[in-house]
C-alpha positions in Angstrom: 95.1 93.5 63.1 94.3 90.0 63.4 93.1 87.7 66.1 96.7 87.0 67.2 98.1 90.2 67.5 94.9 91.5 69.3 95.6 88.5 71.9 99.2 89.3 72.4 98.3 93.3 72.8 95.8 92.1 75.6 98.1 89.8 77.2 100.8 92.5 77.0 98.2 95.0 78.7 97.1 92.5 81.3 100.8 91.8 82.3 101.3 95.8 82.2 98.1 96.3 84.8 99.5 93.6 87.3 102.8 94.9 87.6 101.7 98.3 88.4 99.2 96.8 90.7 101.8 95.2 92.6 103.9 98.0 92.7 101.4 100.5 94.2 100.4 97.8 96.8 104.1 97.4 97.9 104.9 100.8 98.4 102.3 101.3 101.1 104.0 101.5 104.5 102.6 101.3 107.9 104.0 104.2 110.3 104.0 104.1 113.8 103.8 106.6 116.4 104.5 106.5 120.3 104.9 109.7 122.3 106.2 107.6 125.3 108.8 105.4 123.7 109.5 106.9 120.2 112.2 108.7 118.8 111.9 111.1 115.6 115.3 109.8 114.7 113.8 106.0 114.4 112.8 104.6 111.3 108.8 104.6 112.4 108.3 101.2 110.8 108.1 99.2 113.8 105.7 99.6 117.1 108.8 98.7 119.4 112.1 99.9 119.7 114.9 97.8 118.6 118.1 100.4 119.0 119.8 102.2 117.5 117.6 103.2 114.4 114.2 100.9 114.8 111.2 101.8 116.7 108.5 104.4 116.4 108.0 108.1 115.4 107.6 110.4 118.5 105.6 112.9 116.8 102.4 112.8 114.6 104.1 115.5 112.3 107.4 113.6 111.5 105.5 110.5 110.5 103.1 112.7 108.3 106.3 114.6 106.8 107.4 110.9 105.9 104.6 109.4 104.9 103.4 108.9 101.3 99.7 108.9 100.0 98.4 105.8 100.7 100.5 104.8 103.9 98.6 104.1 107.2 99.9 105.9 110.3 99.4 104.4 113.9 99.2 106.1 116.8 99.6 104.4 120.0 97.4 105.1 123.0 99.8 106.5 125.9 97.8 108.3 127.9 99.5 111.3 126.5 98.0 114.1 124.4 99.6 114.9 121.2 99.9 118.4 119.8 100.7 118.4 116.1 99.4 119.6 112.9 100.9 119.2 109.7 100.5 122.7 108.5 102.5 124.2 111.5 99.3 125.4 113.0 98.8 124.4 117.0 96.3 121.3 117.1 95.4 119.2 119.8 94.7 115.2 119.3 93.3 113.2 122.4 94.1 109.8 123.0 91.5 107.6 124.9 
């Protein structure tokens, strides 16, 4: 392999790594949960409600179910105790 081919291969590898990095970063999503104003029918992508489909999820379980590895779930402090668990077991997550 000559120097020119090594340079081309290195450049191609760098380009592939950049594309993979950008794609992985772009796929991270933030999910919002609010037991007071949310609905599991909402998209979960906004902390505020814009009918008919934009707004926070009502339950943590629904956000966990729809989230992917690396996503962030933001749970609103509403003064209401959330009762939720990803595995179906009862759990209490107190907000403060």
